[in-house]
Backbone as JSON, one array per atom type, in Angstrom:
{
  "sequence": "XXXXXXXXXXXXXXXXXXXXXXXXXXXXXXXXXXXXXXXXXXXXXXXXXXXXXXXXXXXXXXXXXXXXXXXXXXXXXXXXXXXXXXXXXXXXXXXXXXXXXXXXXXXXXXXXXXXXXXXXXXXXXXXXXXXXXXXXXXXXXXXXXXXXXXXXXXXXXXXXXXXXX",
  "N": [[-44.86, -0.89, 16.15], [-41.67, -1.96, 15.3], [-38.39, -0.61, 15.29], [-36.04, -1.16, 12.78], [-33.06, -3.01, 13.46], [-29.8, -2.28, 12.85], [-26.76, -3.71, 11.86], [-23.55, -2.81, 13.07], [-21.02, -1.33, 10.98], [-18.45, -3.5, 9.75], [-15.92, -2.55, 9.4], [-14.36, 0.6, 9.11], [-12.97, 2.96, 6.81], [-9.91, 1.57, 6.27], [-6.85, 2.62, 7.7], [-4.07, 3.66, 5.83], [-0.67, 2.65, 5.53], [1.61, 5.17, 5.98], [4.24, 5.22, 5.1], [6.29, 5.39, 2.35], [8.32, 4.87, -0.57], [10.3, 7.22, -2.48], [10.02, 6.72, -5.2], [7.55, 5.34, -5.3], [5.91, 7.39, -4.38], [6.15, 9.21, -6.5], [5.02, 7.64, -8.53], [2.36, 7.41, -7.62], [1.64, 10.1, -7.76], [1.72, 10.57, -10.52], [-0.34, 8.84, -11.32], [-2.5, 10.1, -10.05], [-2.58, 12.56, -11.44], [-3.25, 11.59, -13.98], [-5.82, 10.56, -13.5], [-7.14, 12.93, -12.82], [-7.09, 14.27, -15.25], [-8.82, 12.73, -16.66], [-11.26, 13.19, -15.52], [-12.81, 15.55, -16.54], [-13.74, 14.58, -19.02], [-15.43, 12.43, -18.28], [-17.3, 13.86, -16.77], [-18.44, 15.48, -18.75], [-19.63, 13.48, -20.28], [-21.56, 12.52, -18.47], [-23.12, 14.82, -18.27], [-24.03, 15.05, -20.93], [-25.54, 12.68, -21.17], [-27.45, 13.17, -19.26], [-29.19, 14.84, -20.47], [-30.92, 13.29, -21.84], [-33.33, 12.85, -20.64], [-35.61, 11.27, -18.42], [-34.21, 10.32, -15.42], [-34.43, 8.01, -13.85], [-35.02, 5.96, -15.6], [-32.91, 5.93, -17.27], [-30.38, 4.11, -18.0], [-27.78, 4.3, -19.04], [-27.01, 6.82, -18.17], [-27.02, 6.4, -15.38], [-24.94, 4.52, -15.14], [-22.76, 6.01, -16.11], [-22.7, 8.04, -14.23], [-22.05, 6.52, -11.97], [-19.44, 5.69, -12.7], [-18.15, 8.18, -12.71], [-18.45, 8.89, -10.02], [-16.91, 6.84, -8.83], [-14.4, 7.49, -9.89], [-14.0, 10.01, -8.72], [-13.88, 9.21, -6.03], [-11.52, 7.68, -6.09], [-9.66, 9.67, -6.72], [-9.89, 11.32, -4.44], [-8.99, 9.51, -2.47], [-6.33, 9.02, -3.3], [-5.27, 11.64, -3.13], [-5.45, 12.09, -0.37], [-3.77, 10.06, 0.54], [-1.31, 10.87, -0.57], [-1.01, 13.35, 0.68], [-0.57, 12.61, 3.31], [1.66, 11.09, 3.2], [4.81, 9.7, 4.11], [8.01, 9.98, 3.19], [10.4, 7.48, 2.75], [13.55, 7.88, 3.88], [17.11, 8.2, 3.13], [19.33, 6.03, 4.88], [21.12, 4.84, 7.79], [23.78, 2.42, 7.82], [24.41, 1.04, 10.04], [22.56, -0.26, 11.62], [19.48, -2.13, 11.14], [16.89, -0.54, 9.44], [13.76, 0.96, 8.39], [13.62, 0.78, 4.99], [16.04, -0.37, 4.64], [18.12, -2.89, 3.1], [18.54, -6.17, 3.8], [20.74, -8.86, 4.24], [20.66, -12.19, 5.11], [22.2, -15.05, 6.63], [21.44, -18.39, 6.55], [21.14, -21.46, 8.53], [21.41, -23.66, 6.82], [23.16, -22.82, 4.95], [22.23, -21.24, 2.94], [21.51, -17.98, 1.58], [19.43, -15.22, 2.25], [17.73, -12.39, 1.04], [16.28, -9.41, 2.13], [14.25, -6.6, 1.63], [13.17, -3.93, 3.52], [10.26, -2.23, 3.68], [7.43, 0.09, 3.6], [4.01, -1.01, 4.18], [2.54, -0.71, 1.83], [4.07, -1.3, -0.35], [4.89, -3.93, -0.46], [6.19, -7.02, -1.66], [6.56, -10.09, -1.44], [7.57, -12.12, -3.12], [9.65, -10.93, -4.44], [11.29, -10.35, -2.38], [10.69, -8.09, -0.93], [9.54, -6.82, 1.98], [7.19, -5.92, 4.56], [7.65, -3.54, 7.21], [5.99, -4.13, 9.23], [5.49, -6.78, 9.11], [5.99, -10.16, 10.4], [8.69, -11.07, 9.98], [9.96, -8.72, 9.14], [9.57, -7.07, 11.41], [11.09, -8.48, 13.24], [13.65, -8.1, 12.22], [14.15, -5.35, 12.37], [16.16, -2.79, 13.8], [18.28, -4.49, 14.36], [21.76, -5.52, 14.19], [24.74, -6.09, 12.17], [25.81, -9.41, 12.41], [24.08, -10.08, 14.45], [21.64, -12.48, 15.57], [18.6, -13.76, 14.31], [15.35, -15.14, 14.74], [13.69, -16.69, 12.29], [10.48, -17.28, 11.6], [8.88, -19.92, 10.16], [6.43, -21.78, 8.28], [6.68, -24.56, 8.79], [8.86, -24.79, 10.55], [11.22, -23.12, 12.76], [13.95, -20.95, 11.98], [17.24, -20.09, 12.82], [18.85, -17.37, 11.84], [21.65, -15.42, 10.79], [22.56, -11.99, 10.56], [24.3, -10.78, 7.85], [24.82, -8.68, 6.17], [24.02, -5.26, 5.67], [22.39, -2.95, 3.77]],
  "CA": [[-43.92, -1.12, 15.08], [-40.29, -1.96, 15.76], [-37.38, 0.02, 14.44], [-35.06, -2.19, 12.39], [-31.74, -2.9, 14.07], [-28.75, -2.45, 11.86], [-25.46, -4.13, 12.37], [-22.53, -1.79, 12.83], [-20.1, -1.77, 9.92], [-17.34, -4.32, 10.24], [-14.74, -1.72, 9.4], [-14.44, 1.85, 8.37], [-11.84, 2.99, 5.89], [-8.67, 1.23, 6.97], [-5.8, 3.6, 7.48], [-2.96, 3.11, 5.08], [0.66, 2.9, 6.07], [2.07, 6.36, 5.27], [5.64, 5.09, 4.68], [6.48, 4.98, 0.97], [9.57, 5.33, -1.18], [10.12, 8.36, -3.38], [9.53, 6.18, -6.47], [6.13, 5.07, -5.13], [5.27, 8.7, -4.3], [6.08, 9.73, -7.87], [4.06, 6.8, -9.26], [1.02, 7.81, -7.19], [1.41, 11.45, -8.27], [1.41, 10.43, -11.96], [-1.67, 8.25, -11.41], [-3.45, 11.14, -9.66], [-2.69, 13.5, -12.56], [-3.98, 10.91, -15.05], [-7.23, 10.52, -13.11], [-7.68, 14.29, -12.88], [-7.31, 14.64, -16.65], [-9.94, 11.92, -17.14], [-12.5, 13.66, -14.9], [-13.67, 16.38, -17.38], [-14.39, 13.77, -20.05], [-16.54, 11.72, -17.65], [-18.32, 14.85, -16.39], [-19.14, 15.84, -19.99], [-20.47, 12.34, -20.64], [-22.71, 12.53, -17.56], [-23.95, 15.96, -18.66], [-24.67, 14.7, -22.2], [-26.55, 11.63, -20.93], [-28.51, 13.74, -18.43], [-30.12, 15.54, -21.36], [-31.82, 12.3, -22.46], [-34.64, 12.8, -19.98], [-35.9, 10.62, -17.14], [-33.01, 9.72, -14.82], [-34.7, 6.68, -13.29], [-35.08, 5.0, -16.7], [-31.74, 6.13, -18.12], [-29.33, 3.23, -17.49], [-26.47, 4.83, -19.43], [-26.72, 7.93, -17.25], [-26.71, 5.82, -14.07], [-23.62, 3.91, -15.22], [-21.77, 7.08, -16.24], [-22.66, 8.7, -12.92], [-21.3, 5.61, -11.1], [-18.03, 5.77, -13.08], [-17.65, 9.48, -12.23], [-18.37, 8.8, -8.56], [-15.75, 6.0, -8.54], [-13.21, 8.26, -10.23], [-13.83, 11.02, -7.67], [-13.43, 8.51, -4.82], [-10.11, 7.34, -6.28], [-8.89, 10.92, -6.63], [-9.86, 11.72, -3.02], [-8.16, 8.56, -1.74], [-4.94, 9.27, -3.67], [-4.85, 12.92, -2.57], [-5.24, 11.91, 1.07], [-2.58, 9.22, 0.69], [-0.13, 11.68, -0.88], [-0.88, 14.4, 1.69], [-0.1, 12.03, 4.57], [2.8, 10.21, 2.91], [6.13, 9.94, 4.71], [9.0, 9.4, 2.29], [11.48, 6.74, 3.4], [14.79, 8.59, 3.53], [18.36, 7.43, 3.2], [19.48, 5.52, 6.23], [22.42, 4.38, 8.26], [23.98, 0.98, 7.63], [24.84, 0.47, 11.32], [21.51, -1.17, 12.07], [18.39, -2.29, 10.18], [15.81, 0.44, 9.53], [12.85, 0.92, 7.26], [14.36, 1.17, 3.79], [17.25, -1.18, 4.56], [18.13, -4.2, 2.46], [19.26, -7.01, 4.75], [21.08, -10.2, 3.79], [20.84, -13.09, 6.26], [22.78, -16.37, 6.36], [20.67, -19.42, 7.25], [21.96, -22.6, 8.94], [21.66, -24.59, 5.72], [24.15, -22.21, 4.06], [21.6, -20.35, 1.96], [21.39, -16.58, 1.95], [18.17, -14.6, 1.87], [17.84, -10.94, 1.02], [15.0, -8.77, 2.39], [14.2, -5.15, 1.68], [12.1, -3.6, 4.46], [9.58, -1.0, 3.28], [6.08, 0.23, 4.14], [3.12, -2.1, 3.78], [1.95, -0.5, 0.51], [4.99, -1.69, -1.42], [5.41, -5.28, -0.24], [6.17, -8.03, -2.71], [7.41, -11.14, -0.89], [8.24, -12.91, -4.15], [10.88, -10.21, -4.79], [12.05, -10.1, -1.16], [10.28, -6.81, -0.33], [8.61, -7.13, 3.07], [6.74, -4.78, 5.35], [8.23, -3.4, 8.54], [5.0, -4.64, 10.17], [5.42, -8.24, 8.98], [6.75, -10.82, 11.46], [10.13, -11.08, 9.69], [10.4, -7.32, 9.14], [9.62, -6.59, 12.79], [12.23, -9.16, 13.89], [14.91, -7.58, 11.71], [14.34, -3.94, 12.7], [17.11, -2.38, 14.84], [19.37, -5.47, 14.52], [23.05, -5.14, 13.59], [25.48, -7.18, 11.52], [26.25, -10.41, 13.38], [22.96, -10.48, 15.31], [20.88, -13.65, 15.14], [17.16, -13.6, 14.36], [14.54, -16.35, 14.54], [12.72, -16.54, 11.22], [9.42, -18.27, 11.79], [8.34, -20.46, 8.92], [5.25, -22.6, 8.51], [7.03, -25.87, 9.33], [9.83, -24.71, 11.64], [11.91, -21.84, 12.94], [15.36, -20.98, 11.59], [18.07, -19.03, 13.37], [19.69, -16.82, 10.78], [22.45, -14.29, 11.25], [22.63, -10.88, 9.61], [25.67, -10.65, 7.36], [25.02, -7.46, 5.39], [22.96, -4.27, 5.7], [22.6, -1.92, 2.73]],
  "C": [[-42.5, -0.99, 15.63], [-39.39, -1.26, 14.76], [-36.37, -1.05, 14.06], [-33.7, -1.93, 13.04], [-30.7, -3.19, 13.01], [-27.47, -2.86, 12.53], [-24.46, -2.99, 12.13], [-21.6, -2.27, 11.71], [-18.93, -2.52, 10.5], [-16.04, -3.54, 10.27], [-15.06, -0.39, 8.74], [-13.25, 1.86, 7.43], [-10.56, 2.65, 6.64], [-7.6, 2.28, 6.68], [-4.64, 2.93, 6.74], [-1.66, 3.46, 5.76], [1.25, 4.09, 5.3], [3.5, 6.24, 4.71], [5.73, 4.55, 3.25], [7.82, 5.51, 0.47], [9.26, 6.51, -2.09], [9.59, 7.89, -4.74], [8.03, 5.92, -6.41], [5.34, 6.38, -5.06], [5.09, 9.29, -5.69], [5.07, 8.95, -8.72], [2.62, 7.2, -8.91], [0.66, 9.2, -7.71], [1.03, 11.4, -9.75], [0.01, 9.85, -12.13], [-2.75, 9.27, -11.07], [-3.66, 12.13, -10.81], [-3.48, 12.87, -13.73], [-5.47, 10.86, -14.75], [-7.88, 11.9, -13.2], [-7.91, 14.74, -14.32], [-8.48, 13.86, -17.26], [-11.28, 12.45, -16.63], [-13.35, 14.54, -15.82], [-14.41, 15.59, -18.46], [-15.59, 13.03, -19.47], [-17.66, 12.68, -17.25], [-19.12, 15.29, -17.62], [-20.08, 14.72, -20.43], [-21.72, 12.29, -19.76], [-23.67, 13.65, -17.95], [-24.72, 15.65, -19.95], [-25.79, 13.69, -22.0], [-27.7, 12.15, -20.07], [-29.56, 14.44, -19.29], [-31.1, 14.59, -22.03], [-33.14, 12.15, -21.73], [-34.61, 12.1, -18.65], [-34.68, 9.87, -16.59], [-33.25, 8.29, -14.33], [-34.71, 5.6, -14.37], [-33.82, 5.02, -17.56], [-30.55, 5.34, -17.56], [-27.94, 3.74, -17.84], [-26.05, 5.96, -18.51], [-26.3, 7.39, -15.89], [-25.31, 5.21, -14.06], [-22.53, 4.97, -15.31], [-21.6, 7.81, -14.91], [-21.87, 7.84, -11.92], [-19.8, 5.64, -11.41], [-17.41, 7.07, -12.58], [-17.49, 9.47, -10.72], [-17.15, 7.96, -8.14], [-14.45, 6.72, -8.8], [-12.94, 9.31, -9.15], [-13.37, 10.39, -6.36], [-11.95, 8.16, -4.92], [-9.22, 8.56, -6.16], [-8.77, 11.36, -5.17], [-8.92, 10.82, -2.21], [-6.67, 8.8, -2.02], [-4.43, 10.59, -3.09], [-4.58, 12.8, -1.07], [-3.98, 11.1, 1.33], [-1.31, 10.03, 0.46], [0.08, 12.78, 0.16], [-0.31, 13.88, 3.0], [1.14, 11.16, 4.41], [4.06, 10.67, 3.63], [7.13, 9.21, 3.83], [10.09, 8.72, 3.11], [12.79, 7.36, 2.94], [15.99, 7.66, 3.57], [18.65, 7.11, 4.66], [20.92, 5.12, 6.54], [22.54, 2.89, 8.0], [24.47, 0.32, 8.92], [23.82, -0.51, 11.86], [20.35, -1.14, 11.06], [17.3, -1.25, 10.48], [14.85, 0.22, 8.37], [13.58, 1.51, 6.06], [15.62, 0.36, 3.61], [17.03, -2.43, 3.72], [19.07, -5.06, 3.3], [19.52, -8.37, 4.12], [21.34, -11.04, 5.03], [21.39, -14.43, 5.78], [22.0, -17.38, 7.2], [21.56, -20.61, 7.57], [22.29, -23.57, 7.81], [22.64, -24.01, 4.69], [23.54, -21.26, 3.04], [21.55, -18.92, 2.5], [20.06, -16.04, 1.43], [18.33, -13.1, 2.0], [16.43, -10.36, 1.19], [15.17, -7.26, 2.32], [12.99, -4.79, 2.53], [11.53, -2.23, 4.09], [8.23, -0.9, 3.98], [5.17, -0.84, 3.57], [2.49, -1.92, 2.4], [2.81, -1.05, -0.61], [5.49, -3.12, -1.29], [5.23, -6.15, -1.48], [7.08, -9.16, -2.26], [8.14, -11.98, -1.93], [9.55, -12.25, -4.6], [11.71, -9.87, -3.55], [11.74, -8.76, -0.5], [9.21, -7.11, 0.71], [8.28, -5.86, 3.84], [7.48, -4.74, 6.69], [7.27, -3.92, 9.6], [4.87, -6.16, 10.1], [6.24, -8.89, 10.09], [8.27, -10.8, 11.22], [10.68, -9.66, 9.73], [10.54, -6.77, 10.55], [10.79, -7.21, 13.54], [13.56, -8.53, 13.48], [15.19, -6.13, 12.13], [15.27, -3.76, 13.9], [18.21, -3.41, 15.12], [20.62, -4.97, 13.81], [23.68, -6.34, 12.92], [26.01, -8.12, 12.61], [25.15, -10.86, 14.32], [22.23, -11.67, 14.7], [19.39, -13.37, 15.3], [16.49, -14.94, 14.1], [13.53, -16.07, 13.44], [11.71, -17.67, 11.34], [8.86, -18.66, 10.43], [7.17, -21.36, 9.28], [5.6, -23.92, 9.21], [7.95, -25.77, 10.55], [10.38, -23.3, 11.75], [13.37, -22.02, 12.51], [16.06, -19.82, 12.26], [19.02, -18.57, 12.29], [20.47, -15.64, 11.33], [22.55, -13.24, 10.14], [24.08, -10.72, 9.18], [25.91, -9.34, 6.59], [23.79, -6.56, 5.52], [23.3, -3.2, 4.66], [21.59, -0.82, 2.9]]
}
């Protein structure tokens, strides 16, 4: 008899970028407190449904137990994220850093504004990009007047930094 061969997992828990703003830290703290206040209610529900007898036939119990397990996983994940969080502090305006808002002038005369934050808070539609993104990495440590190559799908543009906040 052969022992079945299992494939290794494709990934383990991906590590999250610890860099977050103070607002994001506060938002996560509020969410954690909300989840912790929800836990006793779910635990009571599991306890109540456990009294109905046979666990293997009790679908409501199985579903409630799954919800409680998911809630506990979310709480653990948030606690770990908050324990390892690094708050993005105030920065210098001499050069681009994580937390900076950068305005660049493109050759066609248009101006683009980028705020560089950690990867958990990105929103490209609002101009918030990660320090690990191609544009964010290009902008880091640059100064006013420096030129950067912004790679786009169709072409590259040489833009100059005109303002750092």
